mmJSON file of the N, C-alpha and C atoms, coordinates in Angstrom:
{"data_MODEL":{"atom_site":{
"group_PDB":["ATOM","ATOM","ATOM","ATOM","ATOM","ATOM","ATOM","ATOM","ATOM","ATOM","ATOM","ATOM","ATOM","ATOM","ATOM","ATOM","ATOM","ATOM","ATOM","ATOM","ATOM","ATOM","ATOM","ATOM","ATOM","ATOM","ATOM","ATOM","ATOM","ATOM","ATOM","ATOM","ATOM","ATOM","ATOM","ATOM","ATOM","ATOM","ATOM","ATOM","ATOM","ATOM","ATOM","ATOM","ATOM","ATOM","ATOM","ATOM","ATOM","ATOM","ATOM","ATOM","ATOM","ATOM","ATOM","ATOM","ATOM","ATOM","ATOM","ATOM","ATOM","ATOM","ATOM","ATOM","ATOM","ATOM","ATOM","ATOM","ATOM","ATOM","ATOM","ATOM","ATOM","ATOM","ATOM","ATOM","ATOM","ATOM","ATOM","ATOM","ATOM","ATOM","ATOM","ATOM","ATOM","ATOM","ATOM","ATOM","ATOM","ATOM","ATOM","ATOM","ATOM","ATOM","ATOM","ATOM","ATOM","ATOM","ATOM","ATOM","ATOM","ATOM","ATOM","ATOM","ATOM","ATOM","ATOM","ATOM","ATOM","ATOM","ATOM","ATOM","ATOM","ATOM","ATOM","ATOM","ATOM","ATOM","ATOM","ATOM","ATOM","ATOM","ATOM","ATOM","ATOM","ATOM","ATOM","ATOM","ATOM","ATOM","ATOM","ATOM","ATOM","ATOM","ATOM","ATOM","ATOM","ATOM","ATOM","ATOM","ATOM","ATOM","ATOM","ATOM","ATOM","ATOM","ATOM","ATOM","ATOM","ATOM","ATOM","ATOM","ATOM","ATOM","ATOM","ATOM","ATOM","ATOM","ATOM","ATOM","ATOM","ATOM","ATOM","ATOM","ATOM","ATOM","ATOM","ATOM","ATOM","ATOM","ATOM","ATOM","ATOM","ATOM","ATOM","ATOM","ATOM","ATOM","ATOM","ATOM","ATOM","ATOM","ATOM","ATOM","ATOM","ATOM","ATOM","ATOM","ATOM","ATOM","ATOM","ATOM","ATOM","ATOM","ATOM","ATOM","ATOM","ATOM","ATOM","ATOM","ATOM","ATOM","ATOM","ATOM","ATOM","ATOM","ATOM","ATOM","ATOM","ATOM","ATOM","ATOM","ATOM"],
"id":[1,2,3,4,5,6,7,8,9,10,11,12,13,14,15,16,17,18,19,20,21,22,23,24,25,26,27,28,29,30,31,32,33,34,35,36,37,38,39,40,41,42,43,44,45,46,47,48,49,50,51,52,53,54,55,56,57,58,59,60,61,62,63,64,65,66,67,68,69,70,71,72,73,74,75,76,77,78,79,80,81,82,83,84,85,86,87,88,89,90,91,92,93,94,95,96,97,98,99,100,101,102,103,104,105,106,107,108,109,110,111,112,113,114,115,116,117,118,119,120,121,122,123,124,125,126,127,128,129,130,131,132,133,134,135,136,137,138,139,140,141,142,143,144,145,146,147,148,149,150,151,152,153,154,155,156,157,158,159,160,161,162,163,164,165,166,167,168,169,170,171,172,173,174,175,176,177,178,179,180,181,182,183,184,185,186,187,188,189,190,191,192,193,194,195,196,197,198,199,200,201,202,203,204,205,206,207,208,209,210,211,212,213],
"type_symbol":["N","C","C","N","C","C","N","C","C","N","C","C","N","C","C","N","C","C","N","C","C","N","C","C","N","C","C","N","C","C","N","C","C","N","C","C","N","C","C","N","C","C","N","C","C","N","C","C","N","C","C","N","C","C","N","C","C","N","C","C","N","C","C","N","C","C","N","C","C","N","C","C","N","C","C","N","C","C","N","C","C","N","C","C","N","C","C","N","C","C","N","C","C","N","C","C","N","C","C","N","C","C","N","C","C","N","C","C","N","C","C","N","C","C","N","C","C","N","C","C","N","C","C","N","C","C","N","C","C","N","C","C","N","C","C","N","C","C","N","C","C","N","C","C","N","C","C","N","C","C","N","C","C","N","C","C","N","C","C","N","C","C","N","C","C","N","C","C","N","C","C","N","C","C","N","C","C","N","C","C","N","C","C","N","C","C","N","C","C","N","C","C","N","C","C","N","C","C","N","C","C","N","C","C","N","C","C","N","C","C","N","C","C"],
"label_atom_id":["N","CA","C","N","CA","C","N","CA","C","N","CA","C","N","CA","C","N","CA","C","N","CA","C","N","CA","C","N","CA","C","N","CA","C","N","CA","C","N","CA","C","N","CA","C","N","CA","C","N","CA","C","N","CA","C","N","CA","C","N","CA","C","N","CA","C","N","CA","C","N","CA","C","N","CA","C","N","CA","C","N","CA","C","N","CA","C","N","CA","C","N","CA","C","N","CA","C","N","CA","C","N","CA","C","N","CA","C","N","CA","C","N","CA","C","N","CA","C","N","CA","C","N","CA","C","N","CA","C","N","CA","C","N","CA","C","N","CA","C","N","CA","C","N","CA","C","N","CA","C","N","CA","C","N","CA","C","N","CA","C","N","CA","C","N","CA","C","N","CA","C","N","CA","C","N","CA","C","N","CA","C","N","CA","C","N","CA","C","N","CA","C","N","CA","C","N","CA","C","N","CA","C","N","CA","C","N","CA","C","N","CA","C","N","CA","C","N","CA","C","N","CA","C","N","CA","C","N","CA","C","N","CA","C","N","CA","C","N","CA","C","N","CA","C","N","CA","C"],
"label_alt_id":[null,null,null,null,null,null,null,null,null,null,null,null,null,null,null,null,null,null,null,null,null,null,null,null,null,null,null,null,null,null,null,null,null,null,null,null,null,null,null,null,null,null,null,null,null,null,null,null,null,null,null,null,null,null,null,null,null,null,null,null,null,null,null,null,null,null,null,null,null,null,null,null,null,null,null,null,null,null,null,null,null,null,null,null,null,null,null,null,null,null,null,null,null,null,null,null,null,null,null,null,null,null,null,null,null,null,null,null,null,null,null,null,null,null,null,null,null,null,null,null,null,null,null,null,null,null,null,null,null,null,null,null,null,null,null,null,null,null,null,null,null,null,null,null,null,null,null,null,null,null,null,null,null,null,null,null,null,null,null,null,null,null,null,null,null,null,null,null,null,null,null,null,null,null,null,null,null,null,null,null,null,null,null,null,null,null,null,null,null,null,null,null,null,null,null,null,null,null,null,null,null,null,null,null,null,null,null,null,null,null,null,null,null],
"label_comp_id":["MET","MET","MET","ARG","ARG","ARG","ILE","ILE","ILE","THR","THR","THR","VAL","VAL","VAL","GLU","GLU","GLU","ILE","ILE","ILE","GLU","GLU","GLU","ASP","ASP","ASP","SER","SER","SER","LYS","LYS","LYS","ILE","ILE","ILE","GLU","GLU","GLU","ALA","ALA","ALA","ILE","ILE","ILE","GLN","GLN","GLN","LYS","LYS","LYS","TRP","TRP","TRP","THR","THR","THR","ASN","ASN","ASN","GLU","GLU","GLU","ARG","ARG","ARG","LYS","LYS","LYS","LYS","LYS","LYS","SER","SER","SER","PRO","PRO","PRO","ALA","ALA","ALA","ILE","ILE","ILE","ALA","ALA","ALA","GLN","GLN","GLN","ALA","ALA","ALA","LEU","LEU","LEU","ASP","ASP","ASP","GLU","GLU","GLU","PHE","PHE","PHE","ILE","ILE","ILE","GLU","GLU","GLU","GLN","GLN","GLN","ARG","ARG","ARG","ARG","ARG","ARG","ARG","ARG","ARG","GLN","GLN","GLN","GLU","GLU","GLU","PHE","PHE","PHE","LEU","LEU","LEU","ALA","ALA","ALA","LYS","LYS","LYS","VAL","VAL","VAL","MET","MET","MET","ALA","ALA","ALA","GLY","GLY","GLY","LYS","LYS","LYS","THR","THR","THR","ASN","ASN","ASN","TYR","TYR","TYR","ARG","ARG","ARG","THR","THR","THR","SER","SER","SER","ASN","ASN","ASN","ASN","ASN","ASN","GLU","GLU","GLU","LEU","LEU","LEU","GLU","GLU","GLU","SER","SER","SER","LEU","LEU","LEU","THR","THR","THR","ASP","ASP","ASP","LEU","LEU","LEU","SER","SER","SER","LYS","LYS","LYS","PRO","PRO","PRO"],
"label_asym_id":["A","A","A","A","A","A","A","A","A","A","A","A","A","A","A","A","A","A","A","A","A","A","A","A","A","A","A","A","A","A","A","A","A","A","A","A","A","A","A","A","A","A","A","A","A","A","A","A","A","A","A","A","A","A","A","A","A","A","A","A","A","A","A","A","A","A","A","A","A","A","A","A","A","A","A","A","A","A","A","A","A","A","A","A","A","A","A","A","A","A","A","A","A","A","A","A","A","A","A","A","A","A","A","A","A","A","A","A","A","A","A","A","A","A","A","A","A","A","A","A","A","A","A","A","A","A","A","A","A","A","A","A","A","A","A","A","A","A","A","A","A","A","A","A","A","A","A","A","A","A","A","A","A","A","A","A","A","A","A","A","A","A","A","A","A","A","A","A","A","A","A","A","A","A","A","A","A","A","A","A","A","A","A","A","A","A","A","A","A","A","A","A","A","A","A","A","A","A","A","A","A","A","A","A","A","A","A","A","A","A","A","A","A"],
"label_entity_id":["1","1","1","1","1","1","1","1","1","1","1","1","1","1","1","1","1","1","1","1","1","1","1","1","1","1","1","1","1","1","1","1","1","1","1","1","1","1","1","1","1","1","1","1","1","1","1","1","1","1","1","1","1","1","1","1","1","1","1","1","1","1","1","1","1","1","1","1","1","1","1","1","1","1","1","1","1","1","1","1","1","1","1","1","1","1","1","1","1","1","1","1","1","1","1","1","1","1","1","1","1","1","1","1","1","1","1","1","1","1","1","1","1","1","1","1","1","1","1","1","1","1","1","1","1","1","1","1","1","1","1","1","1","1","1","1","1","1","1","1","1","1","1","1","1","1","1","1","1","1","1","1","1","1","1","1","1","1","1","1","1","1","1","1","1","1","1","1","1","1","1","1","1","1","1","1","1","1","1","1","1","1","1","1","1","1","1","1","1","1","1","1","1","1","1","1","1","1","1","1","1","1","1","1","1","1","1","1","1","1","1","1","1"],
"label_seq_id":[1,1,1,2,2,2,3,3,3,4,4,4,5,5,5,6,6,6,7,7,7,8,8,8,9,9,9,10,10,10,11,11,11,12,12,12,13,13,13,14,14,14,15,15,15,16,16,16,17,17,17,18,18,18,19,19,19,20,20,20,21,21,21,22,22,22,23,23,23,24,24,24,25,25,25,26,26,26,27,27,27,28,28,28,29,29,29,30,30,30,31,31,31,32,32,32,33,33,33,34,34,34,35,35,35,36,36,36,37,37,37,38,38,38,39,39,39,40,40,40,41,41,41,42,42,42,43,43,43,44,44,44,45,45,45,46,46,46,47,47,47,48,48,48,49,49,49,50,50,50,51,51,51,52,52,52,53,53,53,54,54,54,55,55,55,56,56,56,57,57,57,58,58,58,59,59,59,60,60,60,61,61,61,62,62,62,63,63,63,64,64,64,65,65,65,66,66,66,67,67,67,68,68,68,69,69,69,70,70,70,71,71,71],
"pdbx_PDB_ins_code":[null,null,null,null,null,null,null,null,null,null,null,null,null,null,null,null,null,null,null,null,null,null,null,null,null,null,null,null,null,null,null,null,null,null,null,null,null,null,null,null,null,null,null,null,null,null,null,null,null,null,null,null,null,null,null,null,null,null,null,null,null,null,null,null,null,null,null,null,null,null,null,null,null,null,null,null,null,null,null,null,null,null,null,null,null,null,null,null,null,null,null,null,null,null,null,null,null,null,null,null,null,null,null,null,null,null,null,null,null,null,null,null,null,null,null,null,null,null,null,null,null,null,null,null,null,null,null,null,null,null,null,null,null,null,null,null,null,null,null,null,null,null,null,null,null,null,null,null,null,null,null,null,null,null,null,null,null,null,null,null,null,null,null,null,null,null,null,null,null,null,null,null,null,null,null,null,null,null,null,null,null,null,null,null,null,null,null,null,null,null,null,null,null,null,null,null,null,null,null,null,null,null,null,null,null,null,null,null,null,null,null,null,null],
"Cartn_x":[-152.488,-152.778,-152.861,-153.863,-153.963,-153.315,-152.595,-152.524,-152.321,-152.121,-152.185,-150.901,-150.414,-149.083,-149.252,-148.054,-147.93,-146.567,-146.62,-145.37,-145.441,-144.417,-144.539,-144.86,-145.357,-145.647,-144.854,-143.586,-142.265,-141.732,-142.005,-141.581,-142.273,-143.315,-144.736,-144.563,-144.261,-143.964,-142.676,-141.858,-140.449,-140.736,-141.381,-141.551,-142.572,-143.698,-144.118,-143.665,-142.581,-141.853,-140.688,-140.228,-138.799,-139.565,-140.957,-141.718,-142.299,-142.825,-143.428,-145.075,-145.238,-146.724,-147.229,-148.84,-149.472,-150.219,-150.469,-151.418,-150.425,-150.752,-149.826,-149.629,-150.526,-150.338,-149.337,-149.578,-148.829,-147.171,-147.065,-145.67,-144.925,-145.893,-145.212,-144.96,-145.961,-145.49,-144.492,-144.285,-142.935,-141.763,-141.93,-140.797,-140.152,-141.176,-140.896,-140.458,-140.991,-140.174,-138.786,-138.534,-137.22,-136.427,-136.716,-135.652,-135.594,-136.75,-136.334,-135.627,-135.539,-134.569,-133.25,-133.059,-131.802,-131.152,-132.1,-131.543,-131.209,-131.816,-131.695,-130.36,-129.972,-128.808,-127.415,-127.633,-126.839,-126.455,-127.284,-127.016,-126.529,-126.815,-126.355,-124.6,-124.484,-123.023,-122.197,-122.856,-121.852,-121.4,-122.469,-122.087,-121.185,-121.276,-120.324,-118.459,-118.656,-117.514,-117.009,-117.836,-117.469,-116.576,-117.05,-116.628,-117.925,-118.932,-119.961,-120.888,-120.416,-121.286,-120.42,-120.967,-120.199,-120.31,-120.88,-121.034,-119.812,-119.707,-118.608,-118.531,-117.81,-118.412,-116.898,-117.094,-115.597,-116.14,-114.921,-114.91,-115.789,-115.709,-116.425,-118.086,-118.523,-119.599,-120.414,-119.072,-119.621,-119.667,-118.748,-119.067,-120.223,-120.705,-121.83,-123.265,-122.931,-124.204,-124.2,-123.053,-122.969,-123.276,-123.58,-123.49,-125.107,-124.937,-126.519,-127.167,-126.593,-127.522,-128.307,-128.126,-129.188,-130.226,-131.625,-132.652,-132.457],
"Cartn_y":[105.793,105.731,106.946,106.822,108.392,108.048,109.143,109.378,110.538,110.888,112.012,112.198,113.219,113.617,114.773,115.417,116.744,117.517,118.634,118.538,120.218,120.918,122.236,123.291,124.025,125.08,125.738,125.981,126.252,125.165,123.975,122.872,122.389,122.658,122.528,123.762,124.799,126.181,125.567,125.284,124.924,124.099,123.343,121.698,122.603,123.231,123.444,124.395,125.039,126.226,125.596,124.386,123.616,123.184,122.247,121.246,121.824,123.568,124.106,123.535,123.288,122.489,123.284,123.774,124.742,123.89,122.731,121.996,121.009,120.988,120.306,118.484,118.221,116.544,116.141,116.699,116.755,117.274,117.945,118.504,117.855,117.128,116.108,114.779,114.177,113.068,113.205,114.841,114.779,114.999,115.394,115.529,113.833,113.173,111.826,110.667,111.283,110.71,110.934,112.337,112.626,112.013,112.108,111.774,110.191,109.254,107.774,107.841,108.429,108.15,108.765,109.448,109.991,109.005,108.479,107.541,106.052,105.76,104.512,104.548,105.793,106.382,106.309,106.736,106.642,105.475,104.411,103.021,102.616,102.355,102.088,102.569,103.781,104.184,103.659,103.279,102.765,101.671,100.719,99.382,99.321,100.226,100.167,100.821,101.663,102.253,101.177,100.127,98.993,97.761,97.922,96.945,95.717,95.947,94.828,94.752,95.039,95.015,94.678,93.927,94.118,95.512,96.244,97.589,98.124,98.391,98.934,100.155,101.568,102.457,103.337,104.192,105.307,106.405,106.586,107.675,108.844,109.311,110.532,110.116,108.797,108.365,108.368,107.867,107.371,109.017,109.81,111.082,111.986,111.694,112.243,111.839,110.868,110.397,110.403,111.062,111.502,113.331,113.996,115.02,115.482,116.002,116.574,117.432,118.06,119.178,119.059,117.447,117.159,116.394,116.87,115.784,114.496],
"Cartn_z":[29.764,31.312,32.078,33.044,33.377,34.741,35.39,36.81,37.601,38.836,39.07,40.26,39.519,40.377,40.615,41.637,42.007,41.413,40.704,40.028,40.057,40.981,40.983,39.659,39.673,38.741,38.057,38.696,37.835,36.634,37.272,36.324,35.359,35.299,34.701,33.37,33.771,33.186,32.198,32.853,32.194,31.046,31.303,30.2,29.156,29.385,28.55,27.441,28.047,27.279,26.031,27.261,26.377,25.181,25.366,24.585,23.502,23.592,22.955,22.811,23.995,23.991,25.093,24.51,25.385,26.565,26.409,27.343,28.207,29.079,30.081,30.051,29.908,29.276,28.133,26.697,25.977,26.1,26.804,27.6,27.911,29.438,30.471,29.168,28.358,27.461,26.782,26.002,25.782,25.993,27.398,28.228,28.583,29.069,29.215,28.26,27.044,25.91,25.942,25.742,25.562,26.723,27.937,28.733,28.648,28.527,28.198,27.071,26.172,24.872,25.362,26.089,26.455,27.454,28.342,29.299,28.448,27.236,26.582,25.99,25.174,24.633,25.808,27.133,27.758,28.388,28.552,28.514,27.474,26.575,25.568,25.255,25.428,25.079,26.438,27.423,28.815,28.332,27.518,27.192,26.121,25.426,24.32,24.336,25.754,25.996,27.044,27.486,28.507,27.763,26.283,25.852,25.617,26.069,26.712,25.334,24.238,22.779,21.668,20.749,19.546,18.394,19.106,18.383,18.075,16.853,16.05,15.274,15.625,15.245,15.181,14.583,14.684,15.833,16.228,17.43,16.976,15.674,15.519,15.704,15.039,15.379,16.708,17.525,19.045,19.796,19.617,20.267,19.761,18.582,18.447,19.085,19.413,20.229,21.631,22.164,23.506,23.408,22.516,21.982,23.015,24.226,24.582,24.384,23.52,22.92,21.77,21.318,20.27,21.031,20.714,21.455,21.003],
"occupancy":[1.0,1.0,1.0,1.0,1.0,1.0,1.0,1.0,1.0,1.0,1.0,1.0,1.0,1.0,1.0,1.0,1.0,1.0,1.0,1.0,1.0,1.0,1.0,1.0,1.0,1.0,1.0,1.0,1.0,1.0,1.0,1.0,1.0,1.0,1.0,1.0,1.0,1.0,1.0,1.0,1.0,1.0,1.0,1.0,1.0,1.0,1.0,1.0,1.0,1.0,1.0,1.0,1.0,1.0,1.0,1.0,1.0,1.0,1.0,1.0,1.0,1.0,1.0,1.0,1.0,1.0,1.0,1.0,1.0,1.0,1.0,1.0,1.0,1.0,1.0,1.0,1.0,1.0,1.0,1.0,1.0,1.0,1.0,1.0,1.0,1.0,1.0,1.0,1.0,1.0,1.0,1.0,1.0,1.0,1.0,1.0,1.0,1.0,1.0,1.0,1.0,1.0,1.0,1.0,1.0,1.0,1.0,1.0,1.0,1.0,1.0,1.0,1.0,1.0,1.0,1.0,1.0,1.0,1.0,1.0,1.0,1.0,1.0,1.0,1.0,1.0,1.0,1.0,1.0,1.0,1.0,1.0,1.0,1.0,1.0,1.0,1.0,1.0,1.0,1.0,1.0,1.0,1.0,1.0,1.0,1.0,1.0,1.0,1.0,1.0,1.0,1.0,1.0,1.0,1.0,1.0,1.0,1.0,1.0,1.0,1.0,1.0,1.0,1.0,1.0,1.0,1.0,1.0,1.0,1.0,1.0,1.0,1.0,1.0,1.0,1.0,1.0,1.0,1.0,1.0,1.0,1.0,1.0,1.0,1.0,1.0,1.0,1.0,1.0,1.0,1.0,1.0,1.0,1.0,1.0,1.0,1.0,1.0,1.0,1.0,1.0,1.0,1.0,1.0,1.0,1.0,1.0,1.0,1.0,1.0,1.0,1.0,1.0],
"B_iso_or_equiv":[0.0,0.0,0.0,0.0,0.0,0.0,0.0,0.0,0.0,0.0,0.0,0.0,0.0,0.0,0.0,0.0,0.0,0.0,0.0,0.0,0.0,0.0,0.0,0.0,0.0,0.0,0.0,0.0,0.0,0.0,0.0,0.0,0.0,0.0,0.0,0.0,0.0,0.0,0.0,0.0,0.0,0.0,0.0,0.0,0.0,0.0,0.0,0.0,0.0,0.0,0.0,0.0,0.0,0.0,0.0,0.0,0.0,0.0,0.0,0.0,0.0,0.0,0.0,0.0,0.0,0.0,0.0,0.0,0.0,0.0,0.0,0.0,0.0,0.0,0.0,0.0,0.0,0.0,0.0,0.0,0.0,0.0,0.0,0.0,0.0,0.0,0.0,0.0,0.0,0.0,0.0,0.0,0.0,0.0,0.0,0.0,0.0,0.0,0.0,0.0,0.0,0.0,0.0,0.0,0.0,0.0,0.0,0.0,0.0,0.0,0.0,0.0,0.0,0.0,0.0,0.0,0.0,0.0,0.0,0.0,0.0,0.0,0.0,0.0,0.0,0.0,0.0,0.0,0.0,0.0,0.0,0.0,0.0,0.0,0.0,0.0,0.0,0.0,0.0,0.0,0.0,0.0,0.0,0.0,0.0,0.0,0.0,0.0,0.0,0.0,0.0,0.0,0.0,0.0,0.0,0.0,0.0,0.0,0.0,0.0,0.0,0.0,0.0,0.0,0.0,0.0,0.0,0.0,0.0,0.0,0.0,0.0,0.0,0.0,0.0,0.0,0.0,0.0,0.0,0.0,0.0,0.0,0.0,0.0,0.0,0.0,0.0,0.0,0.0,0.0,0.0,0.0,0.0,0.0,0.0,0.0,0.0,0.0,0.0,0.0,0.0,0.0,0.0,0.0,0.0,0.0,0.0,0.0,0.0,0.0,0.0,0.0,0.0],
"pdbx_formal_charge":[null,null,null,null,null,null,null,null,null,null,null,null,null,null,null,null,null,null,null,null,null,null,null,null,null,null,null,null,null,null,null,null,null,null,null,null,null,null,null,null,null,null,null,null,null,null,null,null,null,null,null,null,null,null,null,null,null,null,null,null,null,null,null,null,null,null,null,null,null,null,null,null,null,null,null,null,null,null,null,null,null,null,null,null,null,null,null,null,null,null,null,null,null,null,null,null,null,null,null,null,null,null,null,null,null,null,null,null,null,null,null,null,null,null,null,null,null,null,null,null,null,null,null,null,null,null,null,null,null,null,null,null,null,null,null,null,null,null,null,null,null,null,null,null,null,null,null,null,null,null,null,null,null,null,null,null,null,null,null,null,null,null,null,null,null,null,null,null,null,null,null,null,null,null,null,null,null,null,null,null,null,null,null,null,null,null,null,null,null,null,null,null,null,null,null,null,null,null,null,null,null,null,null,null,null,null,null,null,null,null,null,null,null],
"auth_seq_id":[1,1,1,2,2,2,3,3,3,4,4,4,5,5,5,6,6,6,7,7,7,8,8,8,9,9,9,10,10,10,11,11,11,12,12,12,13,13,13,14,14,14,15,15,15,16,16,16,17,17,17,18,18,18,19,19,19,20,20,20,21,21,21,22,22,22,23,23,23,24,24,24,25,25,25,26,26,26,27,27,27,28,28,28,29,29,29,30,30,30,31,31,31,32,32,32,33,33,33,34,34,34,35,35,35,36,36,36,37,37,37,38,38,38,39,39,39,40,40,40,41,41,41,42,42,42,43,43,43,44,44,44,45,45,45,46,46,46,47,47,47,48,48,48,49,49,49,50,50,50,51,51,51,52,52,52,53,53,53,54,54,54,55,55,55,56,56,56,57,57,57,58,58,58,59,59,59,60,60,60,61,61,61,62,62,62,63,63,63,64,64,64,65,65,65,66,66,66,67,67,67,68,68,68,69,69,69,70,70,70,71,71,71],
"auth_comp_id":["MET","MET","MET","ARG","ARG","ARG","ILE","ILE","ILE","THR","THR","THR","VAL","VAL","VAL","GLU","GLU","GLU","ILE","ILE","ILE","GLU","GLU","GLU","ASP","ASP","ASP","SER","SER","SER","LYS","LYS","LYS","ILE","ILE","ILE","GLU","GLU","GLU","ALA","ALA","ALA","ILE","ILE","ILE","GLN","GLN","GLN","LYS","LYS","LYS","TRP","TRP","TRP","THR","THR","THR","ASN","ASN","ASN","GLU","GLU","GLU","ARG","ARG","ARG","LYS","LYS","LYS","LYS","LYS","LYS","SER","SER","SER","PRO","PRO","PRO","ALA","ALA","ALA","ILE","ILE","ILE","ALA","ALA","ALA","GLN","GLN","GLN","ALA","ALA","ALA","LEU","LEU","LEU","ASP","ASP","ASP","GLU","GLU","GLU","PHE","PHE","PHE","ILE","ILE","ILE","GLU","GLU","GLU","GLN","GLN","GLN","ARG","ARG","ARG","ARG","ARG","ARG","ARG","ARG","ARG","GLN","GLN","GLN","GLU","GLU","GLU","PHE","PHE","PHE","LEU","LEU","LEU","ALA","ALA","ALA","LYS","LYS","LYS","VAL","VAL","VAL","MET","MET","MET","ALA","ALA","ALA","GLY","GLY","GLY","LYS","LYS","LYS","THR","THR","THR","ASN","ASN","ASN","TYR","TYR","TYR","ARG","ARG","ARG","THR","THR","THR","SER","SER","SER","ASN","ASN","ASN","ASN","ASN","ASN","GLU","GLU","GLU","LEU","LEU","LEU","GLU","GLU","GLU","SER","SER","SER","LEU","LEU","LEU","THR","THR","THR","ASP","ASP","ASP","LEU","LEU","LEU","SER","SER","SER","LYS","LYS","LYS","PRO","PRO","PRO"],
"auth_asym_id":["A","A","A","A","A","A","A","A","A","A","A","A","A","A","A","A","A","A","A","A","A","A","A","A","A","A","A","A","A","A","A","A","A","A","A","A","A","A","A","A","A","A","A","A","A","A","A","A","A","A","A","A","A","A","A","A","A","A","A","A","A","A","A","A","A","A","A","A","A","A","A","A","A","A","A","A","A","A","A","A","A","A","A","A","A","A","A","A","A","A","A","A","A","A","A","A","A","A","A","A","A","A","A","A","A","A","A","A","A","A","A","A","A","A","A","A","A","A","A","A","A","A","A","A","A","A","A","A","A","A","A","A","A","A","A","A","A","A","A","A","A","A","A","A","A","A","A","A","A","A","A","A","A","A","A","A","A","A","A","A","A","A","A","A","A","A","A","A","A","A","A","A","A","A","A","A","A","A","A","A","A","A","A","A","A","A","A","A","A","A","A","A","A","A","A","A","A","A","A","A","A","A","A","A","A","A","A","A","A","A","A","A","A"],
"auth_atom_id":["N","CA","C","N","CA","C","N","CA","C","N","CA","C","N","CA","C","N","CA","C","N","CA","C","N","CA","C","N","CA","C","N","CA","C","N","CA","C","N","CA","C","N","CA","C","N","CA","C","N","CA","C","N","CA","C","N","CA","C","N","CA","C","N","CA","C","N","CA","C","N","CA","C","N","CA","C","N","CA","C","N","CA","C","N","CA","C","N","CA","C","N","CA","C","N","CA","C","N","CA","C","N","CA","C","N","CA","C","N","CA","C","N","CA","C","N","CA","C","N","CA","C","N","CA","C","N","CA","C","N","CA","C","N","CA","C","N","CA","C","N","CA","C","N","CA","C","N","CA","C","N","CA","C","N","CA","C","N","CA","C","N","CA","C","N","CA","C","N","CA","C","N","CA","C","N","CA","C","N","CA","C","N","CA","C","N","CA","C","N","CA","C","N","CA","C","N","CA","C","N","CA","C","N","CA","C","N","CA","C","N","CA","C","N","CA","C","N","CA","C","N","CA","C","N","CA","C","N","CA","C","N","CA","C","N","CA","C","N","CA","C","N","CA","C","N","CA","C"],
"pdbx_PDB_model_num":[1,1,1,1,1,1,1,1,1,1,1,1,1,1,1,1,1,1,1,1,1,1,1,1,1,1,1,1,1,1,1,1,1,1,1,1,1,1,1,1,1,1,1,1,1,1,1,1,1,1,1,1,1,1,1,1,1,1,1,1,1,1,1,1,1,1,1,1,1,1,1,1,1,1,1,1,1,1,1,1,1,1,1,1,1,1,1,1,1,1,1,1,1,1,1,1,1,1,1,1,1,1,1,1,1,1,1,1,1,1,1,1,1,1,1,1,1,1,1,1,1,1,1,1,1,1,1,1,1,1,1,1,1,1,1,1,1,1,1,1,1,1,1,1,1,1,1,1,1,1,1,1,1,1,1,1,1,1,1,1,1,1,1,1,1,1,1,1,1,1,1,1,1,1,1,1,1,1,1,1,1,1,1,1,1,1,1,1,1,1,1,1,1,1,1,1,1,1,1,1,1,1,1,1,1,1,1,1,1,1,1,1,1]
}}}
């Protein structure tokens, strides 16, 4: 889907740098994919921590999922 949005130049440059993409569209698409995946992980972990799932894992496995340094 094509959309038109206004994004500050500095933000576009940062996204291009972090994604190693020279073109804007692929850089933004990758950044959005990463953002969505991060939010999904956060929601899942919140459910696990609240006991709202039958997911069973060790503490070490759970802590590795919350490591924000990993993409």
